C-alpha positions in Angstrom: 0.0 0.0 0.0 2.9 2.4 0.9 4.5 1.6 -2.4 1.3 2.4 -4.3 0.9 5.7 -2.3 4.4 6.7 -3.1 4.0 5.9 -6.8 0.7 7.9 -6.9 2.4 10.9 -5.2 5.2 10.8 -7.7 2.8 10.6 -10.6 0.8 13.5 -9.3 3.9 15.6 -8.9 5.0 14.9 -12.5 1.5 16.0 -13.7 1.7 19.2 -11.7 5.2 19.8 -13.1 4.0 19.3 -16.6 1.0 21.6 -16.0 3.3 24.3 -14.7 5.5 23.9 -17.7 2.6 24.3 -20.1 1.3 27.5 -18.3 3.3 30.0 -20.4 2.1 28.4 -23.7 -1.5 28.2 -22.4 -1.2 31.9 -21.5 -0.1 32.6 -25.1 -3.2 30.8 -26.4 -5.5 32.8 -24.1 -3.9 36.1 -25.0 -4.1 35.4 -28.7 -7.8 34.9 -28.3 -8.0 38.1 -26.3 -6.2 40.2 -28.8 -7.5 38.7 -32.1 -10.9 37.5 -31.1 -12.7 34.1 -31.2 -10.5 31.7 -33.2 -10.5 28.1 -34.3 -8.0 25.6 -33.1 -6.4 25.5 -36.5 -6.0 29.2 -36.7 -4.4 29.3 -33.2 -2.0 26.6 -34.2 -0.9 28.5 -37.3 -0.7 31.8 -35.5 1.3 30.5 -32.5 3.4 28.0 -34.5 2.1 25.1 -32.5 0.7 21.7 -33.5 -3.1 21.4 -33.6 -2.9 18.6 -31.0 -1.0 20.9 -28.6 -3.5 23.7 -29.1 -6.4 21.5 -28.5 -4.8 20.2 -25.3 -4.4 23.8 -24.0 -8.0 24.6 -25.1 -9.3 21.6 -23.3 -7.5 22.7 -20.1 -8.7 26.3 -20.5 -12.3 25.0 -21.0 -12.1 22.9 -17.9 -11.0 26.0 -16.0 -13.9 28.0 -17.4 -11.6 30.4 -19.2 -12.7 29.7 -22.8 -15.8 28.2 -24.4 -16.5 26.8 -27.8 -19.1 28.7 -29.9 -20.6 28.5 -33.4 -18.9 31.0 -35.6 -20.7 34.0 -36.8 -21.4 33.8 -40.5 -21.8 36.9 -42.6 -23.2 36.4 -46.1 -23.9 33.0 -47.6 -22.9 30.0 -45.6 -20.7 27.5 -47.6 -21.0 23.8 -47.7 -20.1 21.7 -44.6 -20.2 22.6 -41.0 -17.8 25.4 -40.0 -15.3 24.7 -37.3 -16.2 26.0 -33.9 -14.4 29.0 -32.6 -13.1 29.4 -29.0 -13.8 32.6 -27.2 -12.8 33.9 -23.7 -15.5 33.8 -21.1 -15.9 36.5 -18.5 -13.8 34.5 -16.1 -11.1 34.2 -18.8 -11.1 37.9 -19.3 -10.6 38.4 -15.5 -7.1 36.9 -16.0 -6.1 40.0 -17.8 -5.8 43.5 -16.4 -9.1 45.4 -16.0 -9.0 49.2 -15.6 -12.2 49.3 -13.7 -13.4 47.3 -10.7 -16.2 47.2 -8.2 -15.3 50.7 -7.0 -16.1 52.1 -10.5 -19.5 50.3 -10.5 -20.4 51.6 -7.1 -19.4 55.2 -8.1 -21.6 55.0 -11.3 -24.5 53.6 -9.2 -24.2 56.6 -6.9 -24.0 58.9 -9.9 -27.1 57.3 -11.5 -29.0 57.6 -8.2 -28.1 61.2 -7.6 -28.0 62.6 -11.2 -29.9 60.0 -13.3 -29.1 58.3 -16.5 -28.2 61.6 -18.2 -25.4 62.1 -15.7 -24.0 58.7 -16.4 -24.1 59.3 -20.1 -22.4 62.7 -19.6 -19.6 61.0 -17.7 -19.3 58.3 -20.4 -19.0 60.9 -23.1 -16.4 62.8 -21.2 -14.4 59.6 -20.6 -14.2 58.7 -24.4 -13.4 62.3 -25.5 -9.7 61.3 -25.3 -10.3 58.9 -28.3 -11.1 61.9 -30.5 -7.9 63.6 -29.4 -5.8 60.5 -30.1 -7.6 60.0 -33.5 -6.8 63.6 -34.5 -3.1 63.2 -33.5 -2.7 60.0 -35.6 -4.6 61.6 -38.6 -2.5 64.7 -38.5 0.8 62.8 -38.1 -0.1 60.3 -40.9 -2.6 61.8 -43.2 -2.3 58.9 -45.6 -3.8 56.5 -43.1 -7.4 55.5 -43.7 -9.7 57.1 -41.0 -11.0 53.7 -39.8 -7.5 52.4 -39.3 -6.5 55.6 -37.5 -9.5 55.1 -35.2 -8.5 51.5 -34.6 -5.0 52.6 -33.6 -6.5 55.2 -31.2 -8.7 52.6 -29.6 -5.8 50.2 -29.3 -3.8 52.9 -27.5 -6.7 53.0 -25.0 -6.6 49.3 -24.4 -9.2 48.0 -26.8 -7.0 45.9 -29.1 -8.9 47.1 -32.2 -8.6 46.3 -35.9 -10.5 46.8 -39.1 -11.8 44.1 -41.4 -13.4 44.4 -44.7 -17.1 43.2 -45.0 -19.5 42.9 -48.0 -21.1 46.2 -47.1 -18.1 48.2 -46.0 -15.9 47.6 -43.0 -16.1 46.2 -39.5 -14.3 47.8 -36.5 -13.5 44.9 -34.2 -12.4 45.5 -30.6 -11.0 42.3 -29.2 -10.7 43.6 -25.6 -12.8 46.0 -23.6 -11.2 47.5 -20.4 -14.7 48.5 -19.2 -16.7 45.4 -20.1 -17.7 44.6 -16.5 -18.9 48.1 -15.9 -20.6 48.5 -19.3 -22.6 45.3 -18.6 -24.6 47.4 -16.0 -24.1 50.8 -17.6 -24.6 50.5 -21.4 -24.1 54.3 -21.6 -20.4 53.5 -21.9 -21.0 51.6 -25.1 -23.4 54.3 -26.3 -20.8 57.0 -25.9 -18.1 54.9 -27.7 -20.5 54.4 -30.7 -21.2 58.2 -30.8 -17.5 58.9 -31.0 -16.9 56.3 -33.7 -19.8 57.8 -35.8 -18.6 61.4 -35.2 -14.9 60.9 -36.1 -15.8 58.8 -39.2 -18.5 61.2 -40.3 -21.1 58.6 -40.9 -23.8 56.5 -39.2 -22.4 53.3 -37.7 -24.1 50.3 -36.1 -23.0 48.2 -33.2 -23.5 44.5 -34.1 -22.0 42.9 -30.9 -20.4 43.9 -27.6 -18.3 42.1 -25.1 -20.3 43.6 -22.3 -23.4 41.6 -23.5 -21.5 38.3 -23.8 -20.2 38.5 -27.4 -16.6 37.5 -28.0 -15.8 40.8 -29.8 -17.2 44.3 -29.9 -18.1 44.7 -33.6 -19.2 47.9 -35.3 -20.4 48.0 -38.8 -19.0 50.9 -40.9 -21.1 51.0 -44.0 -19.5 52.0 -47.3 -20.3 55.5 -48.4 -22.2 55.3 -51.8 -20.3 56.9 -54.7 -22.0 59.9 -56.1 -24.1 59.2 -59.2 -22.5 60.5 -62.5 -24.0 63.7 -63.7 -26.4 63.4 -66.6 -26.4 65.7 -69.5 -29.5 67.8 -70.0 
């Protein structure tokens, strides 16, 4: 019995050692999903230069911890043949692993503001908070006038901790924010998301539409930037 117990303890120790050794790579997998959004195992393997089997092992471990979850991919346009591979997205618990700029104190402060000043006071605060995005956008646009406005805005958002990027879509572009430093607070106070959308629309000079937000459980904050129609050619009278 003693021999069996000793063998079991040694086996458990080896497993714990292997688990600790895998931790840095597992962190890379989680951070890649954080920065680039929900991803398939194959995409993660290629991005991180790992074998698909290794990625799936890390994803299984992260799933058991409740840090990631498998989801059906969003399909824009016509769905092709066959069942698309599932994507893995960070859960709220998974996002808690990474630095959050706001905590319970921020929620309590906004609750007090809402109680004493109403929803308009919260929205005014939210607008003031995101005003820095316009400043950063203007700085980037002035320094690099050749940069596309949506790309300059994505850079301004990234500087503010949103890990943003721009993707082409059939009807224009999509502004994707892979991380939201205020997601926990915005879940209770959507005025924060509303103020961000207002800024995006204002700096780009066109109406935009939020398709998804991390605060409401989506893997990525996605904003549709519709293509501006080209002016019709003048007709001769």
